[in-house]
N, C-alpha and C positions, 0 to 999 in steps of 0.2 A: 334716251331715244331707242327705238326698236329697229332701226335700220340706218343706212347712210343719209347724212344731211349735208348738202352742199351750199356754199354761199358764193355768189358772184358779186364782187366789189364794184363800186362806181368807176374804178380805174380800169375795169375789164379783167382783172385777175380773178381766179377761182381757187377755192380750197375746200377741203373736207373739214367739217366741224366735229369736234369731240365734246365729251361731257363737260358742261360748265364753260363752253366757249362764249365769247362776247361778240355780238353783232351790233352794227351801227346803222343809223339812218342812212338811206341810200343803198343798203345791201338788198340783194334778192336771194332768198333762201328757197331751196327745193328739196323735197323728199323723193326717194326712188323706191321702186319695187313695192314691197309690202310694209315698209317702215313708217311708223308714226314718229313725230317729234314735238317737243314743247319748247316754247319761247316765253320767258318771263321778262316783263319790263320793270323798270325801277319804281314805278308807281303801283306795282302788284297787278297790273293788267297781265293777261296770259293768253297765248295762242296755242292751240293743239292742232297740228297739221296732220292730215291723213296722207296715205301714200299717193305718189304722183301729183304732188301739189307744188305750185310755184307762187310765192308771195313776195312782193316788194315792200320794204319798210321805207316809204317815201319820206316821211317827216315824223320825228318824235322829239318833242320839247316838253320837259316836265321839271319844274323846280318847286318844291313844296312851299317856298316862300314867295313865288311869283306866279299866281294863278292866271294872270292876264296873258301870259305867254304860252299857255297850254296848247298843244297841238299833237294829234296823232292821225296820220294819213297813211293808209295801207292800200295796196292794189293786189287783188286776187286774180291772177292771170289764168290759172287752171286748177282743177281739183277742188278740195274742200277743207274746212277747218272749223273749229269751235273757238269763238272769241269770248273771253270773260274780261270785261272792262273793269279797271281798278279805280284808284283815287282820281285820276285825271278826268275820266268820264263822269264820275260822281259829282265833281264840282264844276265841270265845263261841258255840259251836255251836248252843245252844238259844235264841239271841236274834235269829235272822234268819227272818222269817216272811213268806210271800206269801199273802194271802187272795184267793180267787176265789169266784164264785157256786156252785161245785160242791164245793170242798174247800179246806182250809188246807194250805199246803205249808211244812214246815220245811226251808228251803234249806240250812241248815248251812254248809258251805264249798264247796258244789258248783257246777258249771257245768251249766245245764239250760235247755232250750227248753220253754216253757209256752204252750199255746194253748187259749183257751176259745171254743168254737163254740156259739152260741145256737141255740134251736129255730127252725124256719122261721117266718117273720113271722106267719102266721096264728095259730100256737099261742103264739109268744113274746108277743104282745100280751095274752094272757090270763094268762100265768104271771109277769108282771113283778113283782107284789107279793110272791109267794112267794120269788122269787130275791132280792129286796131284803131281805126279812126274814132269809133264810139268810145273806146276805152280812153283814148287821148282827150276827147271832149269831156268825159266824166272827170278826169283828173284835173283839167283846167277849171271845171265848174267847182270842184271841191276846193281847189286852191283859192278861188274867188271868195268862197264862203269864209275861209280861214284867214284871208289876207288882213293885215293890220293897217294897210294904206288904201285910200280910195283909188289911187293910180294902179296899184297892183291888182285890185279887184276888177277895175275896168278892163285892163289888158287881158286878164284871165277870162272874163266873160266874153270878150270879142273872140279870143282864140277858141273858146269852147263852142261858140255859135257856129263858126266856120268849120270846125272839126265835125260837128253834128250834121251840117249841111252836106259836106262831102260824104260822110258815112251813109246818109240817106240815099244820095245819088248812087253810090257804089252798091248799096244793098238792093236798090231797084234793078240795077244792071245784073247783079248776081242772081236775082230771082228769075230774070229772063234766061240767063245761061243755065241755071240749075234746072229749069223746066225740061231742057233737053236731056238731062241726066236722071230723070225721075225713075226710069226703069232700073238703072244701075243702082241708085240710092236705095231702092226698095229692097234689094237683096243684101244690103250691108246691115248687120245687126245693130239695133239701137243701143246706146250705152246704158248699162244698168238693167235691172230686172223690170222691164216694161215701163220704164220712166222715160218720157220724151225729153229731148234736149232743153236746156234752159237753166235759169237760176232758181234754186230752192233755198228756203230759210225755215228754220225751226226755232222759235223763240222759247228759251228755257226759263228766262227770268227777265223782267223789265219790259221795255218798249223800244221798238225800232221803226224807222221810216225808210221805205224803198222809193227811190225817185229815178225815173228815166224819161225819155221823150214821150212816153204814153201817159204819164201822170205820176202821182204820189199816193202811196198807200201806207197805212200804219198797221203794225202787227204787235199784238200783246202776248204775254206769257201763255204758253200752251197752244199758240196758233202756228199754222204752217202757211207759207207764202210761196208764190211761183210767178215767174214771168218768162216767156220763151225767148224774148229778144229785147233790145234797148228801145224798140219802137212800140212795144205793146205794154199796156199798163199792168202792174203787179196785182195779183188777185189772191184772195184767201183760199187755201185748199181745205175742203171740209174735213178730210180725214188724213191721217199720217201717210205720207208717200213712201214710208219705210226706207228712209235714207240709210245707206250703209256707212255707219260711222261707229267703229268698235275699237277704240284704243285699248292697249294692254291694261290689265287691272291696276298696275302701279300708276299709270297715267291718270286713271279715273279717280284714284284716291287723292291725287293732288289738285284736282279741279276745285275751284273756289266754291261754286254753288252759293255764294254770298254768305258762307258760314264756315270758312276754313281758318286754320291757325296761320299766323304770319311766318314763320321760319322756312328754311329751305327744305326741299324734298328731293329724293333721289331721282324722281321722275322728271324734274325740271332740268332741261339740258342746256339751254342757251339763255343768256341774259342781255337785254338791251339797255344801254346806259344813255 
């Protein structure tokens, strides 16, 4: 890792991670300042987190001898990361999901850079509740897809439906309130070099699906995608949006690119079991 990496446990405790620390399902990890960090899973999946990123490892189930139980569910709450899916995604394409405030991403067996850029602070302080509800709905939706029981899937679908309805109602109210702050919001610098807020993806290898209340779109290797919010459909961006994702050279040398060796690397910092 090139900076501090923190973990919030499911019991509410927090600690600083060190090289080769172990994290578990239910943990929320976050990078600070200018630090990058890498997390490797036991199936050789790998996450590279950029600075100021928060990711929750909701569910991780992998047993080489029991493919029917495969599950990987992640939530990107802020920031950005590169995901390189390993053996789990290669044999269970529909059981690898990344939830974000703007869309759910079926990662399948792909390698992809994902970044979520929030609204400028003046507007973001108003829309926090609607994004939280949308994120909750997306998590319920992903849980329904991965559920092994009809009852579990049914309850998750119902919970997702009402979360989305509340999110849309709050988003409508937010838009009315935010209108009165348009003058203030205009003077707040937009995040990044001329990039509007929203969810960005860059598919390096493989195929992914983005789904939100606006619809579903598929993105292939070499394509860039974007959606400004969970109510607007994801679209293909014709040219690279120049996402700022520049991990240290040692990190880049350990990225799979579907052609790396299996052994440990000094750049791999945390392991999920």
